[in-house]
C-alpha positions in Angstrom: 0.0 0.0 0.0 1.4 3.4 -1.0 1.4 6.6 1.2 -0.8 8.7 -1.1 -2.7 11.5 0.7 -6.4 10.7 0.8 -5.9 6.9 0.5 -6.9 5.1 3.7 -5.9 1.4 4.1 -8.4 -1.1 5.7 -7.9 -2.4 9.2 -7.6 -5.9 7.9 -5.8 -7.0 4.7 -7.5 -9.3 2.1 -11.1 -10.0 1.3 -13.2 -10.9 4.3 -15.7 -13.8 4.4 -18.0 -11.6 6.6 -21.3 -10.3 5.1 -21.9 -6.5 4.8 -24.4 -6.6 7.7 -21.8 -8.3 10.0 -19.2 -5.6 9.2 -21.7 -2.8 9.9 -22.5 -4.3 13.3 -18.8 -4.9 14.1 -17.8 -1.4 13.3 -20.6 -0.1 15.6 -22.5 1.8 12.9 -25.9 0.3 13.6 -27.6 -2.3 15.7 -28.2 -5.8 14.4 -32.0 -5.5 14.3 -31.8 -2.4 12.1 -29.3 -4.1 9.7 -31.5 -7.2 9.5 -34.5 -5.1 8.5 -32.6 -3.4 5.8 -31.1 -6.7 4.5 -34.6 -8.2 4.3 -35.8 -5.0 2.5 -33.0 -5.3 0.0 -33.8 -9.0 -0.7 -37.5 -8.2 -1.2 -36.8 -5.3 -3.5 -33.9 -6.9 -5.4 -31.6 -3.9 -4.8 -28.1 -3.7 -3.4 -27.9 -4.1 0.3 -25.5 -1.1 0.7 -27.8 1.3 -1.1 -30.8 0.1 0.9 -28.8 0.6 4.2 -28.4 4.2 3.1 -32.0 4.8 2.0 -33.3 3.3 5.2 -31.2 5.6 7.2 -29.0 2.9 8.8 -25.8 4.1 7.3 -24.4 7.3 5.7 -22.6 7.0 2.3 -19.3 7.5 4.0 -19.9 4.8 6.6 -20.9 2.4 3.7 -17.6 3.2 2.0 -15.7 2.2 5.1 -17.8 -1.0 5.5 -17.1 -2.0 1.9 -13.4 -1.2 2.3 -13.2 -3.5 5.3 -15.4 -6.1 3.5 -13.2 -6.4 0.4 -9.9 -5.5 2.1 -9.1 -2.6 -0.2 -8.2 1.0 0.3 -10.8 3.8 0.8 -10.3 7.2 -0.8 -11.3 10.6 0.6 -12.0 12.6 -2.5 -12.0 15.9 -0.5 -8.3 15.2 0.4 -7.0 13.3 -2.6 -5.6 15.5 -5.4 -7.8 14.7 -8.4 -6.3 14.4 -11.9 -9.0 16.2 -13.9 -7.8 14.9 -17.2 -8.1 11.3 -16.1 -11.4 11.9 -14.5 -12.8 13.3 -17.8 -11.8 10.1 -19.7 -15.3 8.7 -18.8 -18.5 10.6 -19.6 -21.2 11.5 -17.0 -23.3 8.6 -18.2 -20.6 6.1 -17.2 -20.4 7.7 -13.7 -24.2 7.5 -13.2 -24.3 3.9 -14.5 -21.5 2.5 -12.4 -21.1 4.9 -9.5 -17.4 5.1 -10.4 -14.9 7.6 -11.7 -11.1 7.6 -12.4 -9.3 10.0 -10.1 -5.5 9.5 -10.6 -2.6 7.1 -10.7 -0.7 5.3 -8.0 3.1 5.1 -7.7 3.2 2.1 -10.2 1.2 3.9 -12.9 -2.1 2.1 -12.2 -5.3 4.0 -12.7 -7.1 4.6 -9.4 -10.8 4.0 -10.0 -13.0 5.4 -7.2 -16.0 3.0 -6.9 -19.1 2.9 -4.7 -19.3 -0.8 -5.4 -15.8 -2.4 -5.7 -17.4 -5.7 -6.7 -18.6 -4.3 -10.0 -16.2 -6.0 -12.3 -18.1 -4.7 -15.4 -17.1 -1.2 -14.5 -13.5 -2.2 -14.1 -13.5 -4.0 -17.5 -15.1 -1.0 -19.2 -12.6 1.5 -17.8 -9.7 -0.8 -18.8 -11.0 -0.8 -22.4 -11.7 3.0 -22.4 -8.3 3.9 -21.0 -6.0 1.0 -21.9 -4.6 1.2 -18.4 -4.3 -1.3 -15.6 -7.0 -0.4 -13.0 -6.7 -0.4 -9.2 -10.1 -0.1 -7.6 -10.5 2.0 -4.4 -13.7 2.6 -2.4 -15.4 6.0 -2.2 -18.7 7.3 -1.0 -21.1 7.4 -4.0 -22.3 11.0 -3.3 -18.6 12.1 -3.4 -18.2 10.4 -6.8 -21.2 12.1 -8.3 -20.3 15.5 -6.7 -16.9 15.2 -8.4 -18.6 14.4 -11.7 -20.8 17.4 -11.4 -17.9 19.6 -10.5 -15.8 18.5 -13.5 -18.6 18.0 -16.0 -20.0 20.6 -18.3 -23.6 20.1 -17.2 -25.1 23.1 -19.1 -24.9 23.6 -22.8 -22.8 26.5 -24.2 -25.2 29.4 -23.6 -23.1 31.7 -25.7 -23.1 29.5 -28.9 -24.2 31.3 -32.0 -27.1 29.0 -32.8 -30.3 30.2 -34.4 -32.4 27.8 -32.3 -31.4 29.5 -29.1 -34.1 32.1 -29.4 -36.7 29.3 -29.2 -37.7 29.6 -32.8 -37.9 26.3 -34.6 -37.1 24.3 -31.4 -39.0 21.0 -31.0 -40.9 21.4 -27.8 -42.7 18.1 -28.1 -42.9 15.7 -25.2 -43.0 11.9 -25.5 -46.4 10.3 -25.4 -45.6 8.5 -22.2 -46.8 9.9 -18.9 -43.2 10.0 -17.7 -40.5 12.1 -19.5 -37.1 10.4 -19.5 -34.4 13.1 -19.0 -31.9 10.6 -20.2 -33.2 10.9 -23.7 -30.8 12.4 -26.2 -32.7 15.6 -27.1 -30.6 17.7 -29.4 -32.5 21.0 -29.4 -30.6 23.6 -27.4 -33.6 24.7 -25.3 -34.5 21.1 -24.4 -30.9 20.2 -23.6 -30.7 23.3 -21.4 -33.9 22.6 -19.4 -33.0 18.9 -19.0 -29.6 19.9 -17.7 -31.1 22.4 -15.2 -33.5 19.8 -13.9 -30.9 17.0 -13.6 -28.5 19.2 -11.8 -31.2 20.4 -9.3 -32.3 16.8 -8.6 -28.7 15.6 -8.1 -27.9 18.6 -5.8 -30.9 17.6 -3.6 -32.8 20.8 -4.4 -36.5 21.0 -3.2 -37.4 23.9 -5.6 -36.2 25.4 -8.8 -36.9 29.1 -9.5 -36.7 30.5 -13.1 -36.6 34.2 -12.3 -36.7 36.7 -15.2 -35.0 40.1 -14.8 -34.5 43.1 -17.0 -31.4 41.6 -18.7 -31.6 37.8 -18.3 -33.1 34.9 -16.4 -31.7 33.6 -13.2 -32.0 29.9 -12.2 -32.0 29.5 -8.4 -32.1 26.2 -6.4 -33.5 25.9 -2.9 -31.1 23.4 -1.2 -31.6 22.6 2.5 -34.1 25.4 2.7 -31.7 28.1 1.5 -31.5 29.7 -2.0 -28.5 29.0 -4.1 -27.8 30.5 -7.5 -27.1 27.9 -10.2 -26.9 29.5 -13.7 -27.9 32.6 -15.7 -29.8 32.2 -18.9 -29.6 34.9 -21.6 -32.9 36.8 -22.1 -33.2 35.6 -25.7 -33.5 32.0 -24.5 -35.9 32.7 -21.6 -39.1 32.5 -23.6 -38.0 29.1 -25.0 -37.2 27.8 -21.5 -40.5 29.0 -20.1 -42.4 27.4 -23.1 -40.5 24.1 -22.6 -41.4 23.9 -18.9 -45.1 24.8 -19.7 -45.3 22.1 -22.4 -43.8 19.5 -20.1 -46.4 20.4 -17.4 -49.2 20.4 -20.0 -49.9 24.2 -19.5 -51.2 26.7 -22.1 -48.1 28.3 -23.7 -50.2 31.0 -25.3 -51.5 32.3 -21.9 -48.9 34.6 -20.3 -51.1 37.0 -18.4 -52.5 34.7 -15.6 -50.9 32.2 -13.3 -51.1 28.5 -14.2 -50.1 25.3 -12.4 -49.5 21.8 -13.5 -47.5 18.7 -12.9 -44.9 16.6 -14.8 -43.3 13.2 -14.0 -39.6 12.8 -14.9 -37.4 9.7 -14.9 -33.8 10.5 -13.9 -31.1 8.1 -12.7 -33.8 5.4 -12.3 -36.0 7.6 -10.0 -39.4 8.8 -10.9 -39.6 12.5 -9.9 -42.7 14.6 -9.8 -42.5 18.3 -10.5 -45.3 20.7 -9.4 -44.9 23.6 -11.8 -46.3 27.1 -11.2 -46.1 30.1 -13.6 -46.3 33.7 -12.3 -46.7 36.7 -14.7 -44.2 39.3 -13.6 -43.2 42.7 -15.0 -40.1 41.1 -16.7 -42.0 38.1 -18.1 -43.2 34.8 -16.8 -41.4 33.3 -13.8 -41.5 29.5 -13.2 -41.3 27.7 -9.8 -41.0 23.9 -9.8 -41.3 21.9 -6.6 -39.4 18.6 -6.7 -41.0 15.5 -5.2 -39.2 12.2 -5.3 -42.2 9.9 -5.3 -40.0 6.8 -5.3 -38.1 7.6 -2.1 -38.9 5.5 0.9 -40.1 7.3 4.0 -37.5 7.2 6.8 -38.1 6.5 10.5 -38.8 9.2 13.1 -35.3 8.9 14.5 -33.8 9.6 11.0 -35.7 12.9 10.8 -34.2 14.1 14.1 -36.8 13.1 16.7 -35.1 12.2 20.0 -36.1 9.0 21.8 -38.2 10.6 24.6 -40.3 12.5 22.0 -40.5 9.5 19.7 -42.0 7.4 22.5 -44.8 9.9 23.0 -45.7 10.0 19.3 -45.4 6.2 18.9 -47.6 5.8 22.0 -50.3 8.0 20.5 -50.2 6.0 17.2 -50.4 2.7 19.1 -54.0 3.6 20.1 -56.8 2.3 17.9 -58.4 5.7 17.7 -57.7 9.4 18.2 -55.9 12.2 16.4 -52.2 13.0 15.9 -51.6 16.4 14.3 -48.4 17.8 12.9 -48.1 21.6 12.7 -45.7 24.2 11.4 -45.2 26.7 8.5 -44.9 25.7 4.9 -41.6 23.9 4.2 -41.1 22.7 7.8 -41.2 19.0 6.9 -44.8 18.2 8.1 -45.4 15.8 5.2 -42.2 13.9 5.8 -43.1 13.4 9.5 -46.6 12.2 8.5 -45.1 9.6 6.1 -42.6 8.5 8.8 -45.7 8.0 11.1 -47.4 6.0 8.3 -44.3 3.9 7.8 -44.3 3.1 11.6 -47.9 1.9 11.6 -47.9 0.2 8.2 -47.4 -3.3 9.5 -50.2 -5.0 7.5 -52.5 -5.4 10.4 -54.6 -2.2 9.8 -56.1 -0.7 6.7 -54.6 2.7 5.9 -56.2 5.2 3.5 -54.9 8.7 2.7 -56.1 11.8 0.9 -53.3 14.1 -0.1 -52.5 17.1 -2.2 -50.4 15.8 -3.9 -49.3 12.2 -3.2 -45.6 13.0 -2.4 -44.4 9.4 -1.6 -45.9 6.2 -2.8 -46.2 3.5 -0.2 -47.0 -0.2 -0.6 -49.9 -1.4 1.6 -51.5 2.1 1.7 -54.5 3.3 -0.4 -53.5 6.8 -1.5 -55.9 9.3 -3.1 -54.9 12.6 -4.6 -56.9 15.9 -4.5 -58.3 16.9 -7.9 -59.9 20.4 -7.9 -61.1 20.0 -11.5 -63.0 16.8 -10.6 -64.3 18.6 -7.4 -62.3 16.1 -5.3 -61.5 18.0 -2.1 -60.1 17.0 1.3 -63.6 16.9 2.8 -65.0 14.9 -0.1 -62.2 12.4 0.0 -62.5 12.1 3.7 -66.2 11.3 3.4 -65.4 8.6 0.8 -62.7 7.1 3.1 -65.2 6.8 6.0 -67.2 4.4 3.8 -64.1 2.3 2.9 -63.6 0.4 6.2 -60.4 2.3 7.2 -58.5 1.8 10.5 -56.0 4.6 9.9 -56.8 7.8 8.0 -54.2 10.3 6.8 -55.5 13.7 5.7 -52.8 15.8 4.0 -54.0 19.1 5.5 -56.9 20.4 7.5 -57.7 23.6 5.6 -61.3 24.4 6.6 -64.0 23.8 9.1 -65.7 21.0 7.1 -62.6 18.9 6.9 -61.8 19.6 10.6 -65.3 18.4 11.7 -65.1 15.2 9.6 -61.6 14.5 10.9 -62.5 15.0 14.5 -65.6 12.8 14.1 -63.5 10.1 12.5 -61.0 10.2 15.5 -64.0 9.8 17.9 -65.6 6.9 16.0 -62.8 4.3 16.1 -60.2 5.6 13.6 -56.7 6.8 14.1 -56.4 10.1 12.2 -53.1 11.7 11.1 -53.1 15.2 9.6 -51.3 18.6 9.4 -52.2 22.2 10.3 -50.5 25.5 9.7 -49.9 26.9 13.2 -47.0 28.6 14.9 -46.6 26.0 17.7 -48.3 23.0 19.2 -50.7 24.8 21.7 -51.9 27.1 18.9 -53.2 24.0 17.0 -56.0 23.8 19.6 -56.9 27.4 19.2 -56.9 27.0 15.4 -59.3 24.1 15.4 -61.6 25.9 17.8 -61.6 28.9 15.5 -62.6 26.5 12.7 -65.8 25.7 14.6 -64.9 22.4 16.2 -66.7 22.1 19.6 -64.4 22.0 22.6 -66.0 18.8 24.0 -65.3 17.0 20.7 -61.8 18.4 20.3 -60.7 17.5 23.9 -61.7 13.9 23.3 -60.4 13.5 19.7 -56.8 14.8 19.8 -54.1 12.8 21.6 -50.9 14.4 20.4 -49.8 17.5 18.6 -46.3 17.8 17.0 -45.0 21.2 16.1 -41.8 21.3 14.1 -39.2 23.3 12.1 -36.4 22.2 9.8 -32.8 23.2 10.6 -29.8 22.6 8.5 -27.5 19.8 9.8 -23.8 20.6 10.2 -21.6 18.9 7.7 -19.9 16.0 9.5 -16.7 16.5 7.4 -15.9 20.1 8.3 -17.8 21.1 11.5 -15.6 22.7 14.1 -15.9 22.6 17.9 -16.4 25.9 19.7 -17.4 27.3 23.1 -20.1 29.9 23.6 -20.4 31.9 26.8 -23.5 31.4 28.8 -24.5 35.0 28.7 -24.4 35.1 24.9 -26.7 32.0 24.8 -29.1 33.5 27.4 -29.2 36.8 25.5 -30.4 34.8 22.4 -33.2 33.1 24.3 -31.5 29.9 25.4 -31.9 28.7 29.0 -28.4 27.5 30.0 -26.2 27.3 33.0 -22.5 27.8 32.2 -20.7 28.0 28.9 -22.0 25.7 26.1 -19.8 23.4 23.9 -21.1 23.7 20.4 -20.0 23.1 16.8 -19.8 25.7 14.1 -20.0 25.3 10.3 -16.7 25.0 8.4 -16.8 24.6 4.6 -15.8 21.8 2.2 -16.6 20.3 -1.1 -19.1 17.9 0.4 -21.3 20.7 1.7 -20.6 23.1 -1.3 -18.6 25.3 1.2 -21.7 26.1 3.2 -20.8 24.1 6.4 -24.2 22.5 6.3 -25.4 19.3 4.7 -29.0 17.9 5.0 -31.7 18.9 7.5 -33.1 17.6 10.7 -36.3 18.3 12.6 -36.7 20.4 15.7 -39.8 19.3 17.6 -42.3 20.4 20.3 -44.6 17.6 21.4 -47.9 18.4 23.2 -49.3 15.3 24.8 -52.9 15.6 26.0 -53.7 14.9 29.6 -56.8 15.6 31.8 -55.6 19.0 32.9 -55.1 20.2 29.3 -58.4 18.6 28.2 -60.0 20.7 30.9 -58.4 23.9 29.6 -59.7 23.0 26.1 -63.3 22.6 27.4 -63.2 26.1 28.9 -61.6 27.5 25.7 -58.4 28.5 27.4 -55.8 30.5 25.4 -52.8 28.9 23.7 -50.5 30.6 26.3 -52.4 29.0 29.2 -52.2 25.6 27.5 -48.5 26.0 26.8 -47.8 27.0 30.4 -49.5 23.8 31.8 -47.8 21.6 29.1 -44.4 22.9 30.0 -45.1 22.2 33.7 -45.9 18.6 32.6 -42.6 18.3 30.8 -43.2 19.6 27.2 -40.0 20.8 25.6 -40.4 23.9 23.5 -39.0 24.2 20.0 -35.9 26.3 21.0 -35.2 23.9 23.9 -35.2 20.9 21.6 -32.9 23.0 19.3 -30.5 23.4 22.2 -30.5 19.7 22.8 -29.4 19.2 19.2 -26.8 22.0 19.5 -25.3 20.1 22.4 -25.3 16.9 20.4 -23.3 18.6 17.6 -26.0 18.2 15.0 -26.7 21.9 14.2 -25.5 25.3 15.2 -27.0 28.0 17.5 -27.4 30.3 14.5 -29.5 27.7 12.7 -31.8 27.1 15.7 -32.3 30.9 16.1 -33.1 31.2 12.4 -35.8 28.6 12.3 -37.4 29.3 15.7 -37.3 33.1 15.6 -41.1 33.4 15.2 -42.0 30.6 17.7 
């Protein structure tokens, strides 16, 4: 083994006879029960065990890389430390990287080509690289997200926007969409506008963006991604191409390209890297032309457990206890974009054990789950939450999930369902958990019904997680924390964001939930009966042990999961 910076030798030499799951447990990355569930899931779905371990939240990509290195007895490579040979990396095209999760990164002391691989057992990838380059190949293990991040960094994702091409104005560009319901972004569309839009969409999805903004200005159009809740500029499109880009997006979403004076909304399904992605497309007429906002929904992603979204064990036990009851209501509250739907799906995944019938009515269906009857709202067909909920009540449900309680009619039906032998899960837009009670009372729900129907209210926010690769320890004085609304005694050990390639130099990567769990008891039910204020309910709940949003944020600051600045940012209005 050579001493090349970034190459990390395994603890044991030579290929091991241990299975991946055994290595995971031996390295202490997960408990045996969690690994066994993921291995069974992999067998049932016919997918690679390692990828399922990541999707189920058992491992991170970097932990999997270490597991595979130990399993096969080969070196692991840290692509943020290793000096990449860009010329060698560009010997393979982006399609090769996506197909094999592998990319050449350099040479060793003996002149062998170092091939960073997410799956070192993929001999087909090694053979293809050998034929492409004519070099002897030495495989090393890397995290698959590091491999694709390097490919994005080196690749020319966007077409040459400055090319002198008459099609760039949008005239004569073929804006047709395949007859299939799903548009395959892997198709080799040659029209410049189509190539540009496909490139923008693919880059956004691979970056983990939740929204794409096409914002026209006086001179050009700016494409901005929302990643981990924050806006991040991606590319600038010349004004002469903006009309073609807007038209392409509208055609894909089945919107009227001739109507530019009123807002429109539509949907489109895309196939990228084997995943079916749904886009909710909205057009907005502005003074500089039409703006487009596309919300990205990965309908093929599996919901993760409550622990994976950041809920600590004591809170998780309260929520799971409420869901274990045969009837009652569990509500999730928070502003738009606070992760309410993800929490609902995590709850559904917890109760979806095949013993109870689950029916949902959603707008839209964001994740598709086996064993669950899912209905989507359709305004044109006059299919509303209230109408869908009425239909569900006649379909022998045990568990009902209502995407959102928006009006009094839906609230009344949901409360009645919770009182008549059904477990009801739903969301509300309120500032915190106690205000959910006031909101339902304002909708006209009678206090005596509400006090009996609701068992648990979860308020939440989403904070960015610190990047594990570059976060830095720090100490904050007690008075500074107190001045910013944290209740502490003594100085606090925290972590601050750094900045590396893995987090795009932001210091943050991914998000986690900050929660406030209101558990109903006799005293709080009595307050509801006499229409007490949200402040009175909150005071009693805190006495009984409820942790407020900022306090839960402080717990996660102490655990090194996020920073004080992030907690202050997302809880400022709570």
